[in-house]
N, C-alpha and C positions, 0 to 999 in steps of 0.2 A: 192475138190470143183468141181461141174459139172454145166453145163448150165441147167437151169430149162426146157428149151425147148426140151432137149433130152428125159426127162421122161414124158413130157406133150406136145407132138408134135401137138396135135389138136388145140392148142391155139396160136393165133397170138401175143397176148400181155399177159404177166404174171406179176403181181404185187407182189413184195416182201415186207413184213411188219415185223418190229421188233422194240423193245424198248430198252431204256437204263435208268437205275435208278429206278428199282422196289425195290431194297434192301436198299438204303441209308435211314438215319434218318433225312436228310435235303435236301431241294431242290425239283425240279419238276421231274416228269417222262416225258421222251421225246419219242414219237412214230414216226417212219419214214416209208415212203413208197417209193419204187424205181421201175421203169420199165426200164429194159435194152432191147435192141434189140437182135434179134437172132444172129446177126453178131458181137455183142459187145464182145470184149475180154479184160478184165482188169486183168493183172497179179497181184497176191498177195492178192486177195480177200480172206477173212476168218473171223472167229469169231472175232469181234472187241476187245473182252476181252483178246485175245491172241496176239494182235498186240501192238507194241510200239506206243507211242503218235506220234512220227515222221512218222511211217508207216501209221497210221490212217490219219494224215494230208495230206500226199501225195496221198493216195487213195481217200480221200474226194474230192480233186481237180479233179482227174480223173473221179470219179463217177459223179460229178455235171456237168462236161464237156460233158461226153458221154451219160448220161442217156436220154432216151426219156422223162421221167417224174420223178421228185422227189419232195417231200415235207415232212413236219413234223408238229407235234402238240406238244405243251408244256402244260402239265396239272399241275397246281400249287398245292403246298402242302395242302392248305385248302380244295381243292376238294378231294384230296387223303384222308384227314381226314374225310370228310363228307360221302364218298361212298365206301371207302377202295381201296387199291392199284390195285386189279384186275379189279374192275369196272371202276376205273379211266383210266387204260390202255385200256380197251374195249371202253370207251368213245372216247379216242383219235383215236383208230382204226376206229371206225364208222365214225368219222368226215373225216378221210383221204379217206375212201371208198365212201363217200356220192355222189361224182360225177361219180361213176363207176357202181352203182347198175343196171343200164339199159344197160350195155355193156356186150358183150360175152367174158369177160375176166376171167382169173383165178387169185385169190389172195391167195398166199401162206403165211401163218401166222406162225411165229416161236412159238413153244410151243405146249402143249397138248390141249389147249382150243380155242374155237371160240367165238367171241362176239355174243350176241343176238341183232339183229337189228330190227328196225321198218319195214324193208322191207322183213323180213323173209317170205318165201313162195310166194313172188311176185316180184322176180327180176331174171335177167339172169346171173348176176355175180355169179361165183362159189367160195366159200370159202373153203380152206383146211388147216387144222393144220398140221404142220411139226415139230416133236420133233427134237431138235438139227438142225433146219433148217439153222441157221447161219453158221453152219459148213458143210452144204450140198450143198445148192443152191446159185448161184452167186447173185441173186436179193435180197435174204434175208440177205446175208452177207453184201451187199452194204447198205441195210437199217440199219443194225446194226451199221455200221461205221458212217453213217450220224447221227443217233440218238446219238451215243456216243460222236462224235466230237462236236455236237451242245450242248449237256448237259454239257460237260466238260468246254466249253467256258462260259456257263451260270454260272457255279459254280466258275470259275476263276473270273468272274465279281463280284459275291457276296463276294468274298474274300476281295475286296477293301472296301466293306461296313461293313463287319464283320470279320476283320482280326484275331480276337482272336480265332476263331474256326478252322483256318487252312484249309479252303475249297479248296484252290489252291492245297493242297497236298492230302486231303482225299476225295474230291469231294462229301462230305456229308455222307460218310460211317462212321460206328461207330468204329473208331480206339480208342486205349487207350488215345491218346492225345485229341481226340475229346470229349470223355467222360469226361476227366478231365476238359476240358474247359467248358463244360455244368455245371459240379459241381461247378466250380469257378464263372462263369458269368451268369448262368441260360441259358435260351433259347433265340433264336432270331426269327423274324417273319417267316423265311423259314424252321424252324424245324417242323417235322411232329409230331403233338401232339398225334397221335394214335400209334406211334411206340415206343417200348422200346429202350433205357431207358428214352426217353423223356416223355412218358405218365405217368411214376411214379411221375413226378413233378406236375401233374395235378389231381391226385387222391384226 
């Protein structure tokens, strides 16, 4: 992991953006943004998927304490079903960036794609896609941790409403036990109807 300011020294503020929850068959996708200062050093930052839950929780506290700015967007399953997961993720990114389009900031977005925004061609904010950004730059790693911790908490809360699906364990991902629960009980309101194997129930 390196500081984003080392590779992009011309920028005073760099925004890191990442998401959690593109792959699950239940629950929302959560997109987070984080701005860290040039002087900020948080030990242990990394791809949230490679950290333990305890490590993520500890880093979440440090990030939210030290960050210049952090926030997140939660895009619900029915929106994902309406516009697809990629566009739902882009929608969350655009909302997070809405207050920054007229700033001379750089936004580093994890992954190979950039969202198309209503401000295209008429803003000073620069967007740059970074493949494996959550394993490269501190601000993207921090955003991935915020998104993952927030989403896991949402899914843990859903477990109290729908305990038969084991959301506290699978976080909405398609495990064998989760599939078996769907076959036994059907779906619940937070299942993504456009994702297999859920969509087969609605054909």
